[in-house]
C-alpha positions in Angstrom: 66.4 138.4 -13.8 66.5 140.3 -10.6 65.4 143.7 -9.5 62.9 145.8 -7.7 60.0 143.7 -9.3 60.3 139.9 -9.5 59.1 137.8 -12.4 56.5 135.0 -11.9 59.1 132.4 -12.2 61.3 134.0 -9.6 58.4 134.4 -7.2 57.6 130.7 -7.6 61.2 129.7 -7.0 61.4 131.8 -3.8 58.1 130.5 -2.5 59.2 126.9 -3.1 62.2 127.5 -0.8 60.0 129.2 1.8 57.7 126.2 1.8 60.5 123.7 2.4 63.9 124.9 3.8 66.8 122.5 3.2 70.1 122.7 5.2 73.0 120.4 4.2 76.2 119.4 5.9 74.9 120.6 9.3 77.2 119.8 12.3 75.6 120.3 15.7 76.6 120.1 19.3 73.8 120.1 21.9 73.5 119.9 25.6 70.4 119.4 27.8 69.9 120.5 31.3 67.2 120.5 34.0 66.1 123.8 35.4 63.4 124.9 37.9 59.8 124.5 37.0 59.0 128.1 38.0 61.4 129.4 35.3 59.5 127.6 32.6 56.2 128.7 33.9 57.4 132.3 33.8 59.0 132.4 30.3 56.5 130.3 28.3 54.1 132.5 26.4 50.3 131.9 26.2 49.5 128.9 24.0 52.3 126.7 25.4 52.4 124.7 28.6 55.4 123.1 30.4 55.9 119.4 30.3 56.4 117.3 33.4 60.2 117.6 33.2 61.6 121.2 33.2 64.2 120.6 30.5 66.1 123.1 28.3 68.3 122.3 25.3 71.1 124.5 24.0 72.8 123.9 20.7 75.4 125.4 18.3 75.3 124.4 14.7 77.5 125.0 11.6 75.5 124.6 8.3 77.6 124.1 5.2 74.9 124.7 2.5 71.3 125.6 2.2 68.6 126.2 -0.5 67.7 129.6 1.1 70.4 131.5 3.0 73.7 130.0 2.0 76.2 128.9 4.7 75.9 130.1 8.3 76.5 129.3 11.9 73.7 129.4 14.4 72.6 128.5 17.9 69.4 128.1 19.9 67.9 127.8 23.4 64.9 125.6 23.5 62.4 125.0 26.3 60.5 121.7 26.3 56.8 122.5 26.1 53.5 121.4 24.5 50.4 122.8 22.8 47.3 120.7 23.2 49.4 117.6 24.0 51.7 118.1 21.0 55.1 118.1 22.6 57.9 120.1 21.2 60.4 122.9 22.1 59.8 126.6 22.4 62.7 128.7 21.0 63.7 131.4 23.5 66.4 132.9 21.4 68.3 132.0 18.2 71.7 133.8 17.5 72.8 133.7 13.9 76.1 134.6 12.1 74.7 136.1 8.9 72.1 138.8 8.0 70.5 136.5 5.5 69.8 133.8 8.1 68.4 136.4 10.5 66.1 138.0 8.0 64.8 134.7 6.5 63.9 133.1 9.8 62.4 136.2 11.4 60.1 137.0 8.5 59.0 133.5 7.7 58.8 131.7 11.1 59.0 134.6 13.5 62.3 133.1 14.8 63.9 135.3 17.6 67.2 135.9 15.8 70.0 138.2 16.5 73.5 138.7 15.1 76.3 137.0 17.0 79.8 135.6 16.6 79.5 131.8 16.5 81.9 128.9 16.2 81.8 125.1 16.3 85.1 123.2 16.6 85.9 119.5 17.0 89.2 117.9 17.9 89.0 114.1 18.2 86.3 113.5 20.8 86.2 117.1 22.1 83.6 119.4 20.7 83.3 123.1 21.6 80.6 125.6 20.7 80.8 129.3 21.3 78.4 132.2 20.9 79.3 135.8 21.8 78.0 139.3 21.2 80.3 142.3 21.6 82.8 141.4 24.3 80.5 139.1 26.2 80.2 135.3 26.0 76.6 134.1 25.8 77.0 130.3 25.2 79.9 128.1 25.9 79.5 124.4 25.4 82.4 122.0 26.0 81.5 118.3 25.3 83.2 115.0 25.2 81.7 112.4 22.9 81.8 108.9 24.3 79.3 106.7 22.5 78.2 106.3 18.8 74.4 106.0 18.7 72.1 104.3 16.2 71.0 106.5 13.4 67.3 106.6 14.1 66.2 110.2 13.2 62.9 111.4 14.6 61.2 114.6 13.5 61.7 117.6 15.8 58.9 120.1 16.7 59.9 123.7 17.3 57.5 126.4 18.4 57.8 130.1 17.5 55.5 133.1 17.6 55.0 135.4 14.7 53.9 138.9 15.4 54.2 142.5 14.1 53.9 145.7 16.1 51.0 147.9 15.0 52.0 151.0 13.0 50.7 153.2 15.8 53.2 151.7 18.2 50.4 150.2 20.3 49.6 146.6 20.2 49.9 144.4 17.1 49.2 144.7 13.4 47.5 141.2 13.6 46.8 138.8 16.4 50.1 137.0 17.3 50.3 133.5 15.8 51.8 130.3 17.3 53.9 128.6 14.6 54.9 124.9 14.6 58.0 124.0 12.7 58.7 120.3 11.9 62.4 119.5 11.3 63.2 116.3 9.6 66.8 114.9 9.7 68.8 112.7 7.5 71.4 111.7 10.0 75.0 110.8 9.0 76.5 110.7 12.5 75.1 110.7 16.0 77.2 110.5 19.2 76.4 111.1 22.9 78.5 112.1 25.8 79.0 114.5 28.7 79.7 118.2 28.8 79.5 121.5 30.5 77.5 124.6 29.7 78.0 128.3 30.6 75.3 130.8 29.9 76.1 134.5 29.9 74.1 137.7 29.3 74.0 141.0 27.5 71.2 143.6 27.6 69.4 141.8 24.8 70.1 138.2 25.8 69.5 137.4 29.5 70.5 133.8 29.2 71.9 133.8 32.8 68.2 133.8 34.0 68.0 130.1 33.0 69.4 128.4 36.0 71.2 125.2 35.4 70.3 122.6 38.1 71.6 119.4 36.4 73.4 118.7 33.1 71.5 115.8 31.4 74.0 115.0 28.7 75.5 116.2 25.4 75.3 115.0 21.8 76.9 115.6 18.4 75.2 115.1 15.1 76.0 115.5 11.4 72.9 115.7 9.2 71.0 117.1 6.3 67.9 118.9 7.6 64.5 119.9 6.1 62.0 122.1 7.7 58.3 122.7 7.1 55.9 124.9 9.1 52.3 125.6 9.9 50.1 128.1 11.7 48.7 126.5 14.9 46.6 129.2 16.6 46.3 132.8 17.4 47.0 134.0 21.0 45.6 136.8 23.0 47.4 140.0 22.1 47.4 141.6 25.5 48.7 138.4 27.1 51.5 138.1 24.6 52.7 141.7 24.8 55.2 141.1 27.7 56.8 138.2 25.7 56.9 140.1 22.4 59.0 142.8 24.0 61.1 140.4 26.0 64.8 140.8 25.3 65.2 137.2 24.3 63.1 137.9 21.2 64.0 141.5 20.4 66.4 144.3 21.3 66.2 146.0 24.7 64.6 149.1 23.2 64.8 151.1 26.4 68.5 150.6 26.6 68.8 152.2 23.1 67.0 155.3 24.3 70.0 157.7 24.6 68.1 161.0 24.8 69.1 163.2 27.7 67.1 166.0 29.4 
C-alpha cells in the first residue's frame, strides 16, 4: 500500500532503511591532495578542527544498487578533520545524479547535495571520473592504477551538519547539529596509483578555491557499503550561519535574485 498516509508496516520498513543504508556494486575512484592549512582553517565549520596534515580527498562513485535510493552516481569533496580527537572527513559538497539520492541524503544526514552530471569509466588501468553542472566541469579525475592492494577495509568517518532555516527567514528552526556517519566497506577490489585532478567552479560550487599543492595518490575500489549515523553535538547557531549559506552546501540565493528596479 502506498499513498498520502503510510501504514505502520510501511513506516517500519522505511525507518529500517534510514537506520542502515546499504549500497551495493559501488565502484569508486578517489584522489587525495595536500592544500594550504589556511584554506582548511577557513572552510571548517565550528565543531571541527583541522588535522596536522591539510589533506583533501575527492571521489567519484557509481553505485549499482541500494536499499534506499536505487542506482546512482555521486561524488564528494572531503576535508580531513577531527572532533574531540575523533578523526574523519568533513564533506564540503556532494554532487548526485538523481533526485532520490539528493533528497534522502539531505533530509537524513544533512548532506550538501546538488544535482550534477556524473560519470565513471575504466579502460584497462585507466580510470576517469567526471562531474559537471550546466556547461561547466567541476571535477575531472584521470588516474592510472598501478598496484593491487590488500583487502583490509577500515570504517570511514564522515562529518556533516544538519540544519533548517527558521520559518521567519532569520536563524535556524533548531540548533545546527554535527552528524557523524560511519561507513563500513566489504571490499572486492582495491588498487592504488597516480593521477591528476582538476577542480572547476560554478556560482553554487566554488571548488577552485581549494588550491592543489601536491597530489598524494589515487585509488580505485569496488565494494558493498553500509552506513550508520549518530548525532554528535549542537553548534552555536550564529557561528554556523556563514557556513550554512556557503555555496558549497546550498544554492547561491543572491545569484537567483533576478528582480530589477
